[in-house]
Structure formats: structure tokens, C-alpha cells
N, C-alpha and C positions, 0 to 999 in steps of 0.2 A: 397418263399411262393407262391403257386398257386393263381392267381387273384380271383379264385372262392371261395377260403377259406378265410373267413373274420376273422382277428384277433379280440380279445375282446377289443373294444373301450369303455372307461368308459363313455364318453359322446357320445351317438349314433350319434348326429348331426355332430360330428367332424370326422366321418368315411370318409376316403379318397374316392373320387368319383370313383376311379378305382374298388372298392370292391362292387359297386352296380351291381346287376345282369344285364348282357348285356352291361357293359361298358368295363372294362379291361384296360390294360396299353395304348393301341393305342388311344382309344377314350378319355381316361383320359388326354392324351397329348393335344388333340384338345380342350377339356374343359379348360385346363390350360392356353391356349392362351387368354381366356376371363376372367382369374382370378378366375375360378371355380375349387377349389381344394378339397373341402369337400362337404358333403351332404347339410350342412347349406348354403354354397355358392350357391348351385344349387337351393335351395328353395327360396333364395332371388333374383335369376335370373328371374325376372318377365317378362311376355310378354311385348314387346314394343308397340303392337297394337292388336286389335281384329277385326275379320272379320265376317260378318253376312253370315253364310252358312246354316242358318235354311232353306233356299230354294235356291237350285242351279237352275238358270234359263236357258232356251234354248237361244241360240244366238239371235233368232228372237224376244225374249221377252225382251231383254236388252234395258233399257231406256236411251236415250242420256241425259247427265247432271247428271246422278245418279251413285253412286259407286255400281257396281254390280259384282256378281260372276257367272262364267259359266264354262263349261267343253267341251272340243272338241279335235279333232285330227289334228296334224300339217300336212298340205299337201304342204307347200312351206316355205322355209326360206332362205334369201339371204341378202347381203349387197347392198344397193341401193345408188347411188350418185345423189343428187338433184343439177343439174347444176345451176339453178337460185339462190339457197340459199347457194351454195358451202358447202353442208353438206353431210356427209356419214351417212346413217341411216340403222340400222339392222332391217329387217322386217320379221315377222312370220305370215303366213296366217293360220287361224284355222277354221275348219268346224265341224258341228255337225248334219247335216241332215236337220236342220231348217234354217240355214243361214251361213254366213261367216263373220269373223271379222279379222281386221288387228292389230297385236301387234307391237309396235315400240320402239326401243332403240336408243336414240340420242348419247349416249356415253356408253362405256363399252368395254371389251376386246373381239375383234372379234373372236379370236380362241376359247375362252371359250363359247361364244354365239353359234357359229356354232356347237360345240361339244354337247352343251346342247339341242339345239332345232333341233333335227334331224327329218326328214320326217317320219311320221307313229307313232310318240310318242303321247300318250294322256296326256294332261295337264289340270290342273285346274288353272284358272286365274281370277284375280279381279283387279278392278281399276275404275277410272272415265271414262265413255263411252263418246266419242266425235263423231262428225259428220264431215267428210271431203271428199269432192269430191264424194258425193253420196254413201258413205259406212261408217260403224261404225269402230272406232278404239280406242285403249287404249294405252297411252304412259307409258312406264316403269311400266308395271303391276306387281303385286305380282304373282308369278307362283309356282306351285307345280307339279312335275311329278307324274302321276297316274299309279299304277300297281294294278291289281285285280279289284274287284267290289267295286263301290263307296258306295252303300247303306248299305253294311255290316260293314263299317268302322265308328264307332261311335265317334272316337277321331278327325277325320279330316273333317267330313261332317255332315249335318243335325243338326247343332248346332252353337253356337257362338264359333269360333275357335281362340285360342291364336296364335299370330305371334311373335316369339322370334327374338332377334337380331341374325344376321347371325353368325354361327360358321362354319368356312371354313371346308368343308369335311363332314358336317352333314346336311342331309335334314331335313326340318321342321317336317315331319312325324316321323322321327327317334327321334328327340328331344322331340316331344310330348309324344311318347311312353315311353321314359326314364323318363320324368318329371312326368308322371302319376304313374310310378312304385315307384319313389322316394317319391311322396306325400303319396301313400298308405302305404308304409313301414315306413316312417320317420316322417310324419306330427304329429303323436301322441306324439312324443317327444318334440315338440315345446312348449315353456312355456314363459309366460310373467307375472312377479310378480307384475304388476301394481295393486294396491289395488282395491277390488271390488267396493268400494264406488266411486272411480274415473271413473272406467269403466261404472258404472251405470249413473253417472252424465253426462258423455260424450256420452252416448248411443252407446258404442262400442260393436261390435259383438265379439264372441269367437275368440281368437287368431289363433287357428288351423283352424277353419272354414274360417277365412279370407284368408289364403293361398290357401285353396281348391277352394274358389270362384274366387280368382284372377287368378289362373292358368287355371282352367276349369270352367268358369262361367255357372250357370244354365241359361236355355233359357229365363227365365223371366227377366234377368238383362237388364238394359238400356245400349245399345251399345255405346251411346254417352258418358254416365258417365264413362264407362269402358275406352274408348279411351282418356278421359281427366284425367284419374287416380283419378276419384272422386267417385268410387263405395264405398260401405260400407267396402268391403274387403281392398281396397287400403287405405282408411282413417284409418282403424285399425292398419295396418302395419306402416304407416307413423307416426301416433300418438306415437306409441311405440318408434320409433327411436328418435323423437324429445323430448319425455318425459325424456329419459335418458341423453340426451345432457343437457337439462335445469336443471335436478336434480343436475347434477355435477356442473353446473355453480352457481346454487342457494347456494349449500354448500360452494363453493369457496368464493362467495361474503360474506356469513354469517361469515365465518372464519376470513376474513379480517376485517369486522366491529367489531368483538369481540376482535381483537388483540390490544395491546397498541402500539401506534405509537409515532411520534415526533410532538409536537405541536409547529409549528414555529411562531415567532412574525413577522408579515408581514408589519408592518407600519414604519419600520426603514428608515433612510435617503438614504441608498444605492439604493433602488428601485427608489426613486424620482430622484436621481442623474442620474441613468441609463436612465430613461425616458427623462430627460431634454437634454441628450446628443444625442438622436436620431435626425437625420436630416429630419425626416418626422413624421407625426402624425399617430398613430394607427388607423385602421378602427374601426367602432363601433363594428364589429364582434370580432376583436382582443381584444378590451377593455372588451367586455362581457366575453370572454373565459378566459382572464387573471384574471378577478374578480372571476370566478367560481373556478379556480385553487387555488388562494390565500385563498379563503374561506375554501377549502378542507385542505390546508396546516395548517391552524390554528387549525383544529380539532385534538382530541387526538388519533385518530386511523389512520392507514396508508391510504394515498390517492392511489386510483387505477383508473386513468382516461385516457380516449382515446380522443385525439384531431384529428378530421377528417377535412381535408380541401384540396381543389383542389391544383394542382401544382401551386406554386407562390402566395398562399393566405397569406403567412406570419406566418406559424406555428413556424418556428425556432426562430424568434425574441420573440414570446410569451414565448416559453420554456426558452430562455436565461434570459428574464426579471424575470420569476418565480424563477430562480436560485439565484437571488441576495439576498433575505431574508435568504436563506440557508447558504450562505457564512457568512452573518452578524451574524448568530446564531452559527458559529463555526463548521459547517458541510461541507462535500465534496459533489461534484456533479459528476455523470458519464453520458456520452452520448454515446450510442452504436448505430452504423449505420451498414447496411448490407454489404457495399462495402468500399474499401479504398478511392475511389474517393469521395464518399459522406462524409466519416469521415473527409477527408482533407478539403472539402468545409465547413463543420461545424467548423473545427478548424480555418479556415481562417476568417469566420464570427465572431466567438467568440473572436478571437485575436483582431479584429477590435473594438468590442463593450465592451468586458469584461476586457481585459488586462489594458486599460487606467484607470479602476476603482481600480487597485492595486491587481487584482486577478491573481494567477499563474495557467497557463493552460499547459497541455501536450498532445501530440498526441501519442497514443499507438496502433500500428498495428503489423502484423506479420513481417513487414520489419525492425522493431526495434530489433536489435540483440546484443548479447554479453554484454560487459561492460556497454554500453549505456542503455540496457534494465534493467540490474541489478540496475543501478543508479536510473532509473525511479521507479522501484519497491520499492526501499528503500525510496525514497521521498514520494511516495503515502502512504506507511506504516507509516511514521512519521507525515503525515499530512502537509508536506511542500508544496504539490501541492493540490490546492483546486478543480480544474476541470480536469477530465480525459476524453478525447474524443478518441474513437477508434472503432475497429471492434470486432469480437468474442474474440479477444485477451484480452479484458477487463474481460471476465468471466473465464479465465484460472485460475487454482488452485493457481498458484504462486502469483496472484495479491491480495494483502491484503490492504484494506482501513483502514485509521485511524478512520474515523467517517463518513461513507457514509450516507447522509441524503436524497438524491434525485437522482433518476435514470431516465434518459430519453431514450426511445427506439424509434428510427426512422424507418419508413417503417415496422411497426409491422408484416405485413403478411409475410415478409421475415424471421422473426424469429419465435416466437411462445411462447406458454405457458411455455414450459420447459426452454427455455433460459431466459424468464422473471423471472422464479423461481430462476435460478442460480444467476442472477444479484441481485435479492432481498436478497439472502443469504450473499451478500458481506457486508451488513450492518445489523443493528438491526431494522427490519421492516421499511425500508426507504419508502418515498413517491415514487410512480411509475407514470410516465407520458409516455404514448405511443402515437406515432403520425403516421398517415398514409395519403398519398396523393391518396390512392385508395378509392374513395368515395363508401360508401355502403348505400343503403336506410336505413333511420333511424330505422325503426322497426327491420330490420335485423341486424343492428349494435348492437342494444340493446340485440338482441338474441344471436348472435354468440360471441360477446364480452360481454356476459351477466354478467360477474363478474366485469366489468368496468363501471364507470360512463362515460357519453358521452358528449363531447363538440364539436360543429360544427362551423368552420369558413366558413360561407357561403357568403362571400363578398370578392371581389378582390380589392387590392390596386388601387387607381385611376391611370389612365394613362396606364393600361395594354392594348396593342394594340390587335385588333381582329386578329384571325388567319384563313385564308382561306385554306380549305383542299380539295385537288382534287386527284382522282385516275387516273393514266395514264397507258396505256398498254406499253409493251416493244417496240412496233413499234413507240411510240412517244418520244423515248429517246432523239433525236436531239432537240426536242422542250423543254424538261426538261433542257438540258444543256444550251439552249438559255436563259431560265428564270434565271438560276444560274449565267450566265455571266453578265446579266443585273444588277443583285443585287450586284455582286462583283465589277462591274465598278462604282456603286454608293458609293463604300466604305464600303459596308456591308460584313458580314461573313456568312458562311453556314456550315451545317453538311450534310454528306452523311453516312447513317448507313447501314451496311451489316450484314447478319446473321452469316457469317463465318469469322474466322481470316485468314485461308489459304485455298487454293484450296483443294477440297475433291474429291477423286476418286468415292465415292459412290453417292454423290449428285451433280447434274448439277446446281450449283449455283455460282453466282459471289462471290468473296471473297475480304475482305478489303485490304489485303496486295498487291495482284496483281493489284487490281483496283486503289489503291493509286498511284502506279507507272504509270499505263496507263493514269490516269487523269492528272497527272503532265506533262507527256511527250507529250501526243497527244491532250488533250482537253483544259487544262488550263495552257499553258506554261508561260503565263504572270502573273500568280498568284501562291502563295506558297501553296502547298498541304501538310497537316500533316497527320500522322497516329497514332491512339490510340486504343489499345486493351488490354484485361485483362491479356494476357501472358507477358506483358512488366513489367520490374522491376519498383518499386515505384518511384525511382528518375527519371527514363526515362519518366514515365507518368506525373510526376509533371512538368518536363521541358517542355513537349509538351503543357500541359494545360496552363502553365505560358505564353508561346509564343502565344497561341491562345487568351488568355485574353488580352495580350498586343497588339493584332492586327498584330503580325508578321506572323502568319499563317492565310490565308484567308479562306481556305476550309479544314475542318477537316473530314477525312475519319475515321470511327470508327465502333466498334461493340456496343452491348447494354451496354457496360461499362459506357456509358454516359447517361443511362436511368434516373438516379437520381442525383441530387446535382450539376449540372453544371449551372453556371449563367453567361451568356455572353449577356449583353444587346444589343450588336451590331449585334448579329446573327439574321437574318430575314428569312432564308430558312432552312427547314429540309426536306431532301429527304430520304425516306426509301425504299431500294431495297428489292425485294422479300417480299413485305409487307404482302402477304398472309400467310407467315410463322410466323407472330407475333400475339400474343394475343391482345385483345382490350385494356386491361389496360396498356400493354407494349407500344402500339402505342400512347395511350393517354399521357403516361409519356414522351415518346420521343418528342411528339408535344409540351409538356410543356417546352422544352428547348428553344423555340423561343417565340417571342412576349413579351420579357421582357424589351425591350427598347421603344423608341417612334417612331418606324417604323412599318408600316403594314407588316404582316408576312405571309409566305406561307408554308404549309406542303404538300409535294408531295409524294404520295404513288405509287410506281411502282410495278405492278403485271402482270404475264402472262395473256394472253387472256382467257385461260382455267384454272379455279380454282374451288375448291369445293364450293358447295352452302353455307356452313357455312362461308368460307373465304369471299365470296361475301357479305354476310349479315354484317360481321365485317367491311369491307371496306366502305360499304354504310352508316353504323352507324357513322363512322369517318367523312364522308363528310357532314352528316346531322347535327351533333351537336358537340359543344365543351363543353357541360355541362357534367362534370365528373359524376354526379349522374345518368344521363340518360345512359351514357356509361357503368357505373357499372351495372346498371340493365340489360342491354342487354348482358353484359359479363357474368353475373351470370346465366342468362337464357341459354346462349350458352354452357358454360363450366361446369355448375353444381358446387356445393359448394366445392367439394374435391379439385379441382385445383384452383378455384377462391381465396379461403382463404388459400391455401397451407395447407389444413387440415392435410395432411399426415405429414407435418413437424410441424404443430402448436400445436399438443398435444390435439386437439379436436377429439372426435370419428367421424369417417366418416359416411356419409349417403349412404345407398345402394339403397334406394327407394325415400326418401323425397327430394324435390327440394325447396329451400328456397323461391324463388319468387312465384312459382306456388302454393305451399302449405302454404303460409304465414298465412292464417287463422288458420290452424291446429297448426302451430308453436306457435302462440300467445296463443291458448287454452292450449297447452302442457306446455308452460311457466307459465301460471297462476296456473295450477294445481300443478306443481313442486314446485313453490315458496310457495304456500299455505301449501303444505305438510311439507316443511323444516321449515316454521314458527311454525308449530305444534310440529314437532319432529326433531329438528335441527341435531341430531346425528343418526337419524334412529335407535333408541334403542328399540322402541316398538317391541315385539316379532312378530307382524304381518308384520313389515317392514324389518325383517332380510333377507328374500329372495330378497327384493328390494336392500338392501345394497350389498349383494353378487353379484347381477346382475350389479349393478352400478360399483363396483370395476372391474368386468370383462370387461365391455364396455370401461371404461377409461384406463384399463390396466396399472395401476401405474402412470397415468398422473395427478392424483389428489393427492394433499398432504393431505390425510385424516387421519392425526395423531389422530384426535379427534374421528374418527368413525371406527377405526379398524386397 
């Protein structure tokens, strides 16, 4: 079919981008690299920033210290080496008859810059004007190539101009032209079924108008509010996204509270016996959270609770203690963890505290095979095993529980709503407890896990040692090895984490396998170096971990397989190689593997000298604080909600525009309105709410168990 001939699409917004006039297959492929496949995707591809081009100034009129826009002709471009700073800088000299300005790039592809900034080309540039050695200059300006007359071009000049994220191979002016065409042709098909009374109460502008204003703002708009994503247009689009998230969560929560669950008797002797056997006292935070859980368990409807607590705050013990009344009432307990290492850690802890109370426990992972697996399935089905600990293997179809009463899910963000639902179906409305060591600011946890009640363990057990975190560059490697040697000579143990298992041809990175050999042979010949990674067989991993726990291995070289669930009190150093490649929450989890004994601990992050600005911010945050909540907030701000919460896996609708931290005020308003609506019409049966119900089902795409509403 010719790209110019458009097939009949039932929903015009789902028209593939290639059928927009002026796009075609080649440009569609470029759009696809940014995840833009349909007209709707394009409409939600909002500008990342806005530039004030209501007046393009002469170079002579540009004010130092201000963000300004001007226009001129290139008369010189070259790479300059500054001897005293040991820096190569690409410089472009621009003139316009009134004066001269220097544009500078401190990093970037030299060949690309030379090709782009050729002598004689006219460019529009903007950025903060600086004063250096008697002349004006702008560092890393926004630049556009100019062809034709400026004043005739109403999309790119004499207005507030949208700046979109770079799409390789597409100039901004081409993008603007296409976006304008898409808006004119397709914006009329945009719809939001949010009831008129909510739109009125919230003072929301028309949905279609919001998109027009956000892509091409009228000149009276506030530039500051636009760049902060706080314009009325932005607010309208963000509210819409959040409202449908909250509406789904409100319905899920209401469904759970209407269901009949198990009312457990929690004052039996087994819990007291379990508490008396602990060789330590619970912290007041652990006591408070255990009380909240037990009160939930006594109620006649299913518990759905999230425990949030930093690495090492003692969530697992609380969950195990909460299991004791379940056994006493004749029910089974399941614990699901995202990795075998963490499942094995829970199995080891539970065996230590729960088995002496006469409870039968089993470990079920993908490594359990053949006759052994069949035997375990049989025992679970008959109720001979009271606690099953494992990975995804627990939610396989073949696993049938005799009487599942309580399901515990660890590291919730690694699973999600769908897996939680599958585990729940293994019993008749069992109580669900999910745990996460990824701290989330309270208001956001209430919102994103809006169908769960929230408990926070915000206190660490006494005696946890402080962890000093420092970033070292590659050139300081000898110093890092010296620190490691000193700790090993004191009888301590250490971790070195690498991003890769084996050497990669594509990536110039150190790898765990090769480095373990090198470290053993060349650097630490007097100490034993072990290797642990995810490709090893279960028994192999178990043997390595056992030797490390027993102190037979002094230095463990590993991949992120050790991110969760490894408890070695004698380990006092964590070295992370290529730390710039890890996310904040991952680095925080890795750091949580040390500081568990009574020795001061060090976390060393090794990164190349040249890293991205975002990576630099991440590493600085790690140096600055060990507070998980602060780390979480920065992580959320950097990565956006989709990746932070694993939204794509978790069964929550993704946000294309809304940012949970930045837009938290809108989020709470949307939550209030959604919960109020569900209180009034729990099944959205009112005829005026039918479009809302259809939109909700579409946004959640089958991820809501809405048996009661359609």
C-alpha cells in the first residue's frame, strides 16, 4: 500500500505515524526509535523545553547572565586545545553585523560538529550568555540551521517555540512542522471522559485545547510555567493520566475490602514462643508494624499490605513472626522472592527461626526437578508442608496449595500486580503482605501502591555500623586495592561487583570472570578470591555462598546477583566497578550488603573520569547520603516512574507526561477525585460513567480484575 494512501483506522488516534502526510516509512523509522508509532504517541511527545523567540536580538544586544536568542552567520569553526586546562574545545565564531559571539562545545563528536557548523551557514542559537576574556560566549547552545527568511516563518520565530527531544536525523523545524500538521488533523479526535463536575471542580481546561497549548503555546503564556511543566495545558494532561491510575487503584482496593477473607486468631501461644526464641529485641518500628499486620489479619476481609523498610531494617523477621498465627489456624504460608539467592537466604533464615517451632518448610525454585519436584508438589497439595519459599516457581500452574492463608512477596517492584494476582489465586482470598527495600516517599507509595495499606519500618536495629561512600576514578585503582588489602589483613571480607559476567566485544568494560582470575593471580595472591554470577548452577552458587559465609573466601567477585538477600556480617568493603552503569536503587541495595557487623564499612564506587551528567548526579547522591528515602526521591526524579517502579512489568499504566515527584500535588488531587467517585459509584454503572469505564479498561488493558464492572 502506498504510504500516501491511508487505510481506514477505526480509532483515528491509532493511525500509524507513517500515514501522516509528509512522514512516510523512512521518517516513521526515525520516530520509532523514540517509541512513537502512532498519531497518539506523537501527540503525547510533548516539548522538553520552550524558548522565548518573541524577540530575536542582535548579538550586540545580548545581555550577559541572561538566556537569550540570536541569529548570525558562521565565519570560523575549529577544534581548539587549551594547554593550561588540558581540554579540547570545539569553537564556532558567529557574526551578524552588530557584533561577534563565540559558541563552545566542551564534549561532542568532532566529526559531527565540523560537518554541522560549516563556514557561511546561518544559525539561530540560544543559551546563557557569559563574559570571558573581553567577549561574549555561550556554552553548549541550542542551535538551529536557518534556510530562507526568518520573519516569514511563524512556527520557528516570533513566538514561544517548542523544543523537542532530539530525534536523530530530524531537525527541530521539521519536527515542528509535522507536529503542527498532526495537531490540526488529529487533535479533534482526542477525548477524555472525566466527568464534567470533576473538570469543573479542578478548573481543568478542555482536553484538546490542552494539547494545542502545550505544543504551540500562545504568546501570552508564562515561559517559566511552561518550562516547569506547570502550565494549564500540562496540568490538564497530567491530571488525566493520574486520574485513570487512581481510578483503577480505587476500584481494586474497594474490591478487596468487599471480599470475604480469613479472620485469623492472632493471640495463640506460637507467636509468643517465636518471640521468646529471638536472641534480640524487636525495634519499636518492627513492633508497630507487626501490630498493624496482626490487626489486619484478624479482620474478615483479605489483608493487602506493603511493608517498606531500608536494607537491613528487619522486614523478614516481622513477616516470619506474622506467619505463626497462620500455621496455628491450620493454613499454609508462601514466600515469593525475585531471585534464587534471595529465596535461599529466606529459606536459611526461616529454617533457623521457624523449623524449631515444629513447622515444615520447603524451598521451591526452577532448580528443583524431576521426582523431587513431584514429591514437593504432592506434599504442598496434601498440606504436609506448611511454608513454601521460592521464586516464580511458586506461581506455576502445577503448584496447588492445600490451604494457602498468607502470601508474602519480597522486593515487590521486581514482580508486580499480575504476579501478585496469580499468587492470590493459589488460595481463597489469602492475606497478602508485600515487602520492598526500595524506599518510596510516603505520599507516592500510597499512590502507586494505592490498593495496598502501608507500613514503614523507619528504624534500623541497634549496632548497624555507618558506611562511608566514596567515588574513585579509574586512575586511583591502586589506592582502592590498598584499602581492600588493609581490610582483608584485619580479617574482614569484601565484595567487588562488575556489570558483566564475561568479556564483551561490544562493551569496553571489565568483567567478573576475567577479573576474578586477575585479582587472584596478580593482586591478592595471599587471599582466596571467589566468583559468583547468575549463570552458575544453583548448587554451585550455594557452595560459593557457603564458603564466603564461613570465611573461607575472603574476596567475592560478583555480578548484581548479590544485590539482595546476602547477609555477611564480616564483610566491610563493597567495591562497585563501572558504577556509572548502575541505577541509584541498585547501588543502594549493593551498599546494603555491608555494614551488617560491628566494623565500620566502606563503599567504593569506581567510574571513568568522563561520564554523563546524570551518572555524576547519581554517584554524588550516593556519597552524600545513606538515607534510602532521599536516595529514592532522587532516583525517581532521575529515572521517571516507568523504570523506577518497573511499571512496564508491574501491571500499572505507564505515564507519558506525569512525573510522580514533580507533579505530586496533581497526583493527590487526582487520587482524591478518583476515590470519591468510586465511593459514589463503585462499579461505574451510572450511564454518565460508561465512557469512563471503557477508557479505564483500555488504559489498564486487562491488568484490572474487574469482574464486577464488566
